[in-house]
DRENTOR-236315 format. One line per field, with one value per residue (C-alpha): residue in three letters; y, x, z. Coordinates in nm, 4 decimals, padded with zeros to 6 digits. Each point is the difference from the previous one (the first is absolute). Layout:
REM residues N
rest	c(Ala / ...) $
v	c(Y / ...) $
u	c(X / ...) $
w	c(Z / ...) $
***
This chain:
REM residues 352
rest	c(Met / Ser / Val / Gln / Ile / Ser / Glu / Asn / Glu / Leu / Asn / Met / Ala / Ala / Ser / Ala / Ile / Gly / Ile / Asp / Leu / Met / Gly / Ile / Ala / Pro / Glu / Ala / Glu / Leu / Asn / His / Glu / Glu / Ile / Ala / Arg / Leu / Arg / Leu / Trp / Gln / Glu / Ser / Gly / Tyr / Ala / Gly / Glu / Met / Ser / Tyr / Leu / Gln / Arg / Asp / Pro / Ala / Glu / Arg / Gly / Glu / Pro / Thr / Arg / Phe / Val / Pro / Gly / Thr / Thr / Thr / Ile / Leu / Thr / Phe / Ala / Val / Pro / Tyr / Arg / Ala / Leu / Ala / Lys / Gln / Pro / Leu / Gln / Leu / Gly / Phe / Gly / Arg / Ile / Ala / Arg / Tyr / Ala / Leu / Gly / Lys / Asp / Tyr / His / Arg / Val / Ile / Lys / Lys / Arg / Leu / Gln / Lys / Leu / Lys / Glu / Thr / Phe / Thr / Asp / Ser / Glu / Glu / Leu / Ile / Trp / Arg / Pro / Val / Ala / Asp / Ser / Phe / Pro / Ile / Leu / Glu / Arg / Ala / Tyr / Ala / Gln / Arg / Ala / Gly / Ile / Gly / Phe / Ile / Gly / Lys / Asn / Thr / Met / Leu / Ile / Arg / Glu / Lys / Ile / Gly / Ser / Phe / Phe / Phe / Leu / Gly / Glu / Val / Leu / Thr / Asn / Ile / Asn / Val / Val / Gln / Lys / Ser / Asn / Arg / Leu / Ala / Thr / Ile / Asp / Thr / Gln / Cys / Gly / Ser / Cys / Gln / Lys / Cys / Ile / Gln / Asp / Cys / Pro / Thr / Glu / Ala / Phe / Val / Gln / Pro / Tyr / Thr / Met / Asp / Ala / Arg / Lys / Cys / Ile / Ser / Tyr / Leu / Thr / Ile / Glu / Lys / Arg / Gly / Lys / Phe / Thr / Glu / Trp / Glu / Ser / Lys / Ala / Val / Ala / Glu / Trp / Leu / Phe / Gly / Cys / Asp / Ile / Cys / Gln / Glu / Val / Cys / Pro / Phe / Asn / His / Thr / Arg / Leu / Lys / Gly / Asp / His / Ile / Pro / Ile / Trp / Glu / Glu / Phe / Asp / Gly / Asn / His / Ser / Gln / Leu / Asp / Leu / Lys / Pro / Leu / Phe / Tyr / Leu / Arg / Thr / Glu / Glu / Glu / Phe / Arg / Asp / His / Phe / Lys / Gly / Arg / Ala / Ile / Leu / Arg / Ala / Gly / Arg / Glu / Gly / Leu / Leu / Arg / Asn / Ala / Leu / Ala / Val / Leu / Arg / Asn / Thr / Lys / Ala / His / Ser / Thr / Phe / Leu / Glu / Ile / Gly / Asp / Leu / Ala / Leu / Ser / Asp / Glu / Ser / Ser / Tyr / Ile / Arg / Glu / Asp / Ala / Leu / Phe / Thr / Asp / Gly / Tyr / Leu / Lys / Ser / Leu) $
v	c(-07.1575 / -00.2111 / -00.0518 / -00.3371 / -00.1702 / -00.3527 / -00.2046 / -00.0199 / 00.3791 / 00.0455 / -00.2566 / 00.1798 / 00.3339 / -00.1515 / -00.1651 / 00.3362 / 00.1322 / -00.3141 / -00.2122 / -00.3409 / -00.1807 / 00.1244 / -00.1445 / 00.1282 / -00.0686 / 00.1191 / 00.2300 / -00.2490 / -00.0656 / -00.2799 / -00.3151 / -00.0635 / -00.2602 / 00.2513 / 00.2605 / -00.2545 / -00.1157 / 00.3542 / 00.0592 / -00.3152 / 00.1051 / 00.3381 / -00.1472 / -00.2403 / 00.2974 / -00.0961 / 00.3607 / 00.1020 / 00.3770 / 00.0581 / 00.1987 / 00.0829 / -00.3682 / 00.0098 / 00.1721 / -00.1835 / -00.2875 / 00.0599 / 00.3443 / -00.1502 / -00.2015 / 00.3002 / 00.2522 / 00.2147 / 00.1078 / 00.1948 / 00.0777 / 00.0286 / -00.0971 / -00.2631 / -00.2876 / -00.1579 / -00.0650 / -00.0167 / -00.1976 / 00.0227 / -00.2108 / 00.1681 / -00.2310 / 00.1006 / -00.1496 / -00.3531 / -00.0064 / -00.3310 / -00.0274 / 00.0595 / -00.0657 / 00.2944 / 00.2342 / 00.0711 / 00.3346 / -00.0061 / -00.0781 / -00.1569 / 00.2010 / -00.1401 / 00.0077 / 00.2231 / 00.2782 / 00.0019 / 00.2878 / 00.2925 / 00.0001 / -00.1964 / 00.1816 / 00.3261 / -00.1472 / -00.2277 / 00.2555 / 00.2538 / -00.2503 / -00.0997 / 00.3635 / 00.0291 / -00.2855 / 00.2252 / 00.2016 / -00.2912 / 00.1115 / 00.3141 / 00.2076 / 00.0760 / 00.0915 / -00.3378 / -00.2019 / -00.1486 / -00.0886 / -00.0675 / -00.1679 / -00.1725 / -00.2194 / -00.1747 / 00.3181 / -00.0363 / -00.2003 / -00.2775 / -00.3651 / 00.0346 / -00.3631 / -00.1253 / 00.2356 / -00.0829 / -00.3682 / 00.0740 / 00.1876 / -00.3031 / 00.1515 / -00.3026 / -00.2084 / 00.0553 / -00.2447 / -00.1592 / 00.2753 / 00.2530 / 00.1432 / 00.0364 / -00.2422 / -00.0299 / -00.2810 / 00.1019 / 00.3247 / -00.1327 / 00.2542 / 00.2634 / 00.2701 / 00.3006 / 00.0522 / 00.3198 / 00.0685 / 00.2559 / 00.0434 / 00.1203 / 00.0073 / -00.1036 / -00.2793 / -00.2550 / -00.2550 / -00.3127 / -00.2923 / -00.2580 / -00.0606 / -00.1003 / -00.0491 / -00.2149 / -00.2078 / 00.0541 / -00.3476 / -00.2152 / 00.1460 / -00.0780 / -00.3639 / -00.1869 / 00.2354 / 00.1403 / 00.1521 / 00.3516 / -00.1264 / -00.2448 / 00.2397 / 00.3112 / 00.0416 / 00.1697 / -00.2349 / 00.2959 / -00.2137 / -00.1196 / -00.2183 / 00.0147 / 00.3417 / 00.1473 / 00.2017 / 00.1381 / 00.3291 / 00.0405 / -00.2831 / 00.1121 / 00.1485 / 00.2518 / 00.1257 / 00.0151 / 00.1980 / 00.2357 / 00.0393 / -00.0756 / 00.3169 / 00.0442 / -00.2524 / -00.3610 / -00.2748 / -00.2421 / -00.2486 / 00.2625 / 00.1208 / -00.3499 / -00.0836 / 00.2652 / -00.1789 / 00.1630 / 00.2044 / 00.3791 / 00.0770 / -00.2495 / -00.3693 / -00.2188 / -00.3488 / -00.1265 / 00.1208 / -00.1340 / -00.3556 / 00.0102 / -00.2239 / 00.2573 / 00.2427 / -00.2329 / 00.0732 / 00.3760 / -00.0351 / -00.2024 / 00.2700 / 00.2783 / 00.1021 / 00.1638 / 00.3673 / 00.2249 / 00.3669 / 00.2076 / 00.1274 / -00.3569 / -00.1473 / -00.0184 / -00.2072 / -00.0578 / -00.1429 / 00.0728 / 00.3345 / 00.1217 / 00.0662 / 00.2370 / 00.3104 / -00.0413 / 00.0817 / 00.3482 / 00.0864 / 00.1869 / 00.1844 / -00.0895 / 00.2592 / -00.1651 / -00.3371 / 00.1273 / 00.1658 / -00.3188 / -00.2250 / 00.2556 / -00.1634 / -00.3526 / -00.2364 / -00.0378 / 00.3277 / -00.2005 / -00.1415 / 00.3441 / 00.0969 / -00.1557 / -00.3179 / -00.0451 / 00.0666 / -00.2480 / -00.2573 / 00.0730 / -00.0501 / -00.3299 / -00.1183 / 00.0895 / -00.2099 / -00.2900 / -00.0105 / 00.0784 / 00.2815 / 00.1452 / 00.2816 / 00.2905 / 00.0600 / 00.3698 / 00.0845 / -00.2008 / 00.1501 / 00.3490 / -00.0900 / -00.1192 / 00.3345 / 00.2547 / -00.1270 / 00.2043 / -00.3136 / -00.1403 / -00.3545 / 00.0087 / 00.1195 / -00.2848 / -00.2566 / 00.1261 / -00.0224 / -00.3580 / -00.0896 / 00.1587 / -00.1990 / -00.3215 / 00.0186 / 00.0877 / -00.3034 / -00.2441) $
u	c(17.6368 / -00.1220 / 00.2016 / 00.1730 / 00.0950 / 00.0944 / -00.2287 / 00.2770 / 00.0397 / -00.3749 / -00.0176 / 00.2749 / -00.1765 / -00.3267 / 00.1749 / 00.1474 / -00.3517 / -00.1141 / -00.1446 / 00.1624 / -00.2337 / -00.0448 / -00.1026 / -00.0175 / -00.2795 / -00.0263 / -00.2941 / -00.1359 / -00.3708 / -00.1144 / -00.1098 / -00.3599 / -00.0508 / 00.0726 / -00.2280 / -00.2786 / 00.0212 / -00.0578 / -00.2834 / -00.1809 / 00.0491 / -00.1561 / -00.2915 / -00.0711 / -00.0640 / 00.2812 / 00.1246 / -00.3038 / -00.0149 / 00.3612 / -00.0775 / 00.3687 / 00.0570 / -00.2512 / 00.2394 / 00.0535 / 00.2408 / 00.1939 / 00.0992 / 00.1479 / 00.2368 / 00.1181 / 00.1808 / 00.0943 / -00.3632 / 00.0532 / 00.3724 / 00.1047 / 00.3588 / 00.0164 / 00.2279 / 00.0736 / -00.1852 / 00.2241 / -00.1712 / 00.0939 / -00.1070 / -00.0045 / -00.0686 / -00.2241 / -00.0048 / -00.1427 / -00.1084 / -00.1038 / -00.3738 / -00.1026 / -00.3307 / -00.2339 / -00.0332 / -00.3603 / -00.1105 / 00.2639 / -00.0162 / 00.2567 / 00.1643 / 00.1884 / 00.3747 / 00.0576 / -00.1924 / 00.2149 / 00.2155 / -00.0187 / -00.2002 / 00.2196 / -00.1237 / 00.1679 / 00.3030 / 00.1032 / -00.0591 / 00.2100 / 00.2854 / -00.0138 / 00.0100 / 00.3211 / 00.1462 / -00.0275 / 00.2928 / 00.2207 / -00.0386 / 00.1030 / -00.3143 / -00.1015 / -00.3113 / 00.0143 / -00.0155 / -00.3422 / -00.0443 / -00.3488 / -00.0018 / -00.3245 / -00.1169 / -00.3376 / -00.1513 / 00.0438 / -00.2051 / 00.2475 / -00.0050 / 00.2673 / 00.0262 / 00.0146 / 00.2866 / 00.1736 / -00.0221 / 00.1495 / 00.2812 / 00.0826 / -00.1059 / -00.2150 / -00.2950 / -00.3738 / -00.1471 / -00.3415 / -00.0998 / 00.0804 / 00.2878 / 00.3506 / 00.2248 / 00.3762 / 00.1880 / 00.1583 / -00.1964 / -00.3490 / -00.2657 / 00.0297 / 00.1415 / -00.1125 / 00.0585 / 00.1194 / 00.0820 / 00.1748 / -00.1140 / 00.3071 / 00.1921 / 00.3291 / 00.1808 / 00.1014 / 00.2613 / -00.1266 / 00.1980 / -00.2682 / -00.3657 / -00.1831 / -00.3573 / -00.2149 / -00.3070 / -00.3366 / -00.1119 / 00.2946 / 00.1144 / -00.2923 / -00.0067 / -00.2952 / -00.0330 / -00.3517 / 00.0355 / -00.1006 / -00.3124 / -00.0970 / 00.0586 / -00.1684 / -00.2937 / -00.2220 / 00.0819 / 00.1143 / 00.2035 / -00.2138 / 00.2873 / 00.3794 / 00.1265 / -00.3528 / -00.1551 / -00.3511 / 00.0880 / -00.3580 / 00.0634 / 00.3491 / 00.0343 / 00.2559 / -00.2469 / -00.2856 / 00.1958 / 00.1786 / -00.1803 / -00.3629 / -00.2032 / -00.3164 / -00.1739 / 00.1014 / -00.2493 / -00.0458 / 00.2303 / 00.2697 / -00.0156 / 00.0660 / 00.2505 / 00.2527 / 00.0310 / 00.2888 / 00.1354 / -00.0230 / 00.2053 / 00.1155 / 00.0707 / 00.3123 / -00.1467 / 00.0947 / 00.3552 / 00.0191 / -00.0762 / 00.2362 / 00.3048 / 00.2251 / -00.0756 / 00.0435 / 00.3689 / -00.0512 / -00.3092 / 00.2027 / 00.2680 / 00.0368 / 00.3651 / -00.0261 / 00.1067 / -00.3074 / -00.0215 / -00.0673 / -00.3255 / -00.1391 / 00.1393 / -00.3176 / -00.0052 / -00.3673 / -00.2586 / -00.3000 / -00.1716 / -00.1911 / -00.3559 / -00.1102 / 00.1908 / -00.1629 / -00.3411 / 00.1211 / 00.0895 / -00.3190 / 00.1068 / 00.1926 / 00.2612 / 00.0567 / 00.0259 / 00.2574 / 00.2056 / -00.0024 / 00.1197 / 00.2046 / 00.2412 / -00.1382 / -00.1709 / -00.2923 / -00.1350 / -00.1132 / -00.2987 / -00.1365 / -00.1407 / -00.3419 / 00.1492 / 00.2391 / -00.2726 / -00.2272 / 00.2811 / 00.0699 / -00.3638 / -00.0082 / 00.3163 / -00.1518 / -00.3071 / 00.1999 / 00.2365 / -00.2745 / 00.2043 / -00.1957 / 00.2292 / -00.1087 / -00.3671 / 00.0419 / 00.1803 / -00.2395 / -00.3052 / 00.1333 / 00.0809 / -00.3579 / -00.1338 / 00.2281 / 00.2125 / -00.0412 / -00.0589 / -00.3532 / 00.1077 / 00.2755 / -00.2553 / -00.2285 / 00.2810 / 00.1228 / -00.3514 / -00.0312 / 00.3456 / -00.0765 / -00.3194 / 00.1637 / 00.2889 / -00.2279 / -00.2142 / 00.2888) $
w	c(02.1697 / 00.2957 / 00.3171 / 00.0301 / 00.3263 / 00.1014 / 00.2211 / 00.2604 / 00.0115 / 00.0325 / 00.2795 / 00.1910 / -00.0417 / 00.1239 / 00.2939 / 00.0989 / 00.0629 / 00.1818 / -00.2810 / -00.0233 / -00.2383 / -00.3534 / -00.3341 / -00.3562 / -00.2459 / -00.3600 / -00.0673 / -00.2530 / 00.0246 / 00.2281 / -00.1760 / -00.1000 / 00.2742 / 00.2767 / -00.1575 / -00.0578 / 00.3622 / 00.1259 / -00.2469 / 00.1148 / 00.3638 / -00.0733 / -00.1945 / 00.2882 / 00.2294 / 00.2362 / 00.0257 / 00.2041 / 00.0488 / -00.1092 / -00.3140 / -00.0487 / -00.0812 / -00.2849 / -00.2431 / -00.3277 / 00.0815 / -00.3211 / 00.1282 / 00.3166 / -00.2156 / -00.2027 / 00.2241 / -00.2998 / -00.0217 / 00.3205 / -00.0110 / -00.3656 / -00.0663 / 00.2747 / -00.0985 / 00.3378 / 00.3243 / 00.3052 / 00.2749 / 00.3677 / 00.2976 / 00.3413 / 00.2987 / 00.2879 / 00.3485 / 00.0266 / 00.3643 / 00.1533 / 00.0574 / 00.3620 / 00.1814 / -00.0459 / 00.2967 / 00.0945 / -00.1370 / -00.2748 / -00.3717 / -00.2306 / -00.2758 / -00.2979 / 00.0486 / -00.3004 / 00.1777 / 00.3156 / -00.1167 / -00.2383 / -00.3222 / -00.2386 / -00.3120 / 00.0963 / 00.1753 / -00.2858 / -00.2746 / 00.1898 / 00.0415 / -00.3676 / -00.1015 / 00.2008 / -00.2046 / -00.3054 / 00.1377 / -00.1095 / -00.3590 / -00.1797 / -00.0198 / -00.3563 / -00.1893 / -00.1719 / 00.3230 / 00.0764 / 00.3680 / 00.1388 / 00.3457 / 00.1010 / 00.2873 / -00.0247 / -00.1410 / -00.3740 / -00.2540 / -00.0762 / 00.1018 / 00.2672 / 00.1009 / -00.3580 / -00.0813 / 00.3294 / -00.0876 / -00.3408 / 00.1714 / 00.2137 / 00.3329 / 00.0792 / -00.1137 / 00.0306 / 00.2494 / 00.0185 / 00.2443 / -00.2790 / 00.2066 / -00.1383 / 00.1886 / 00.0212 / 00.1664 / 00.3348 / 00.0349 / -00.0770 / -00.0972 / 00.2726 / -00.2267 / -00.2005 / -00.3692 / -00.1610 / -00.3619 / -00.2134 / -00.3585 / -00.1852 / -00.3266 / 00.1610 / -00.1805 / 00.2649 / -00.1024 / 00.1758 / 00.1359 / -00.0702 / -00.0735 / 00.3187 / -00.1187 / 00.2306 / -00.0824 / 00.1597 / 00.0951 / 00.1032 / 00.3315 / 00.2344 / -00.1023 / 00.1487 / 00.2999 / 00.0470 / 00.3492 / -00.1011 / -00.1745 / 00.2739 / 00.2902 / -00.1394 / 00.2429 / -00.2585 / -00.2904 / -00.2080 / -00.2419 / -00.2888 / -00.1146 / 00.0210 / -00.1165 / -00.0066 / 00.2845 / 00.0292 / 00.1696 / 00.1217 / 00.2467 / 00.1027 / 00.3496 / -00.1271 / -00.2580 / 00.2504 / 00.2592 / -00.2403 / -00.3328 / 00.0860 / 00.0565 / 00.2033 / 00.2225 / 00.0404 / -00.0688 / 00.2895 / -00.1729 / -00.0629 / 00.3590 / 00.1321 / -00.2738 / 00.1070 / 00.3355 / 00.1959 / -00.2904 / 00.0247 / -00.3103 / -00.2598 / 00.0501 / -00.0060 / 00.0372 / -00.3469 / 00.0651 / 00.3559 / -00.1138 / -00.2994 / 00.0625 / -00.1682 / 00.2848 / 00.2968 / 00.0599 / 00.0208 / 00.2178 / 00.2515 / 00.0219 / -00.2531 / -00.0399 / -00.3420 / -00.0031 / -00.0084 / -00.0869 / 00.3086 / -00.1532 / -00.0184 / 00.3213 / 00.2083 / 00.3169 / 00.0735 / -00.2404 / 00.2238 / 00.0459 / 00.3056 / -00.1170 / 00.2762 / -00.1242 / -00.3412 / 00.1441 / 00.0940 / -00.3604 / -00.0843 / -00.3146 / -00.3126 / 00.0976 / 00.3398 / -00.1722 / -00.2492 / 00.2722 / 00.2095 / -00.2850 / -00.1922 / -00.2419 / 00.0495 / -00.2426 / 00.2440 / -00.1381 / -00.3033 / 00.1899 / 00.0891 / 00.3396 / -00.0525 / -00.1422 / 00.2916 / 00.2586 / -00.1781 / 00.0127 / 00.3679 / 00.0970 / -00.1899 / 00.1796 / 00.3383 / -00.0767 / -00.1426 / 00.2986 / 00.2545 / 00.1539 / 00.2954 / 00.1048 / -00.2201 / 00.0839 / 00.0794 / -00.3232 / -00.2182 / 00.1644 / -00.0606 / -00.3593 / -00.0505 / 00.1213 / -00.1599 / -00.2903 / -00.3179 / -00.2103 / 00.0101 / -00.0800 / 00.2628 / 00.2581 / -00.1032 / 00.0095 / 00.3381 / 00.1450 / -00.1226 / 00.1379 / 00.3363 / 00.0329 / -00.1170 / 00.2467 / 00.2905 / -00.0801 / 00.0388) $
***
């Protein structure tokens, strides 16, 4: 017999562990339109090198394939700090606001596992917490659960808190007695606004609600492996890790960017969205890199990827203050393409 709980009781339990925004979606398969949209996106090649996004779209709409017995998907929104954009300091690179604190995958899953203590533990209870690391269409289910709506920039947006928040889910067999059905629609909330599409410097949006990841700065600085092309190197501009431009220009985020007073978990409450590049050039091994960024999402880029990004930012911002470090990198780094890139950067900056 499955556990039953009211939506109000579940909300109070979530609030007790610091989660104030929760929605409930039935496990039922996503509709054919949502699946077809993902399939077309895949077939268009927009996923780039992200092989993990090439899984059969139908599977992403059927959680029971991975967690048999799932009847409900609990969806949670966890805000992160929306710092106002500041002029870039010379020799620094911008990092996406979500990466200011600890790695959200681990932090959120750990907190959601703690929520399980609300229920009487039994062999029948299914409880699988996930956070952007499980093959389901998170944003589609979050929209179904009433957390927000999917905007033209493909981000999940909620009035008053915008899009600066993480998503976490629990796949479970708990029977939640809901107060109301809060389903949102995908295409009515942005209205005629096209700011995210118009202001994307790399023109990554093919059309509203569709992004070519291969042109996205976040993809280039985090998921792209190996050397940059000349276009990619210039496209990342000031961004060392990730990109927030399509969120910065979104009207739903303007209030928080002017002064963010939303409670933030300590793990995500960073206070500086720029990173000094010079110390990165002293991280000569993967072990040193992992020690330096232990517990942070920046690890996703890898040492070579982050150094590649840093060298591109130095060239794009014409930062002259790191000749010694770059020259040493060109001579002795263990990566041949980083040595080559550092040599090119050293020569370029000295020619200015």
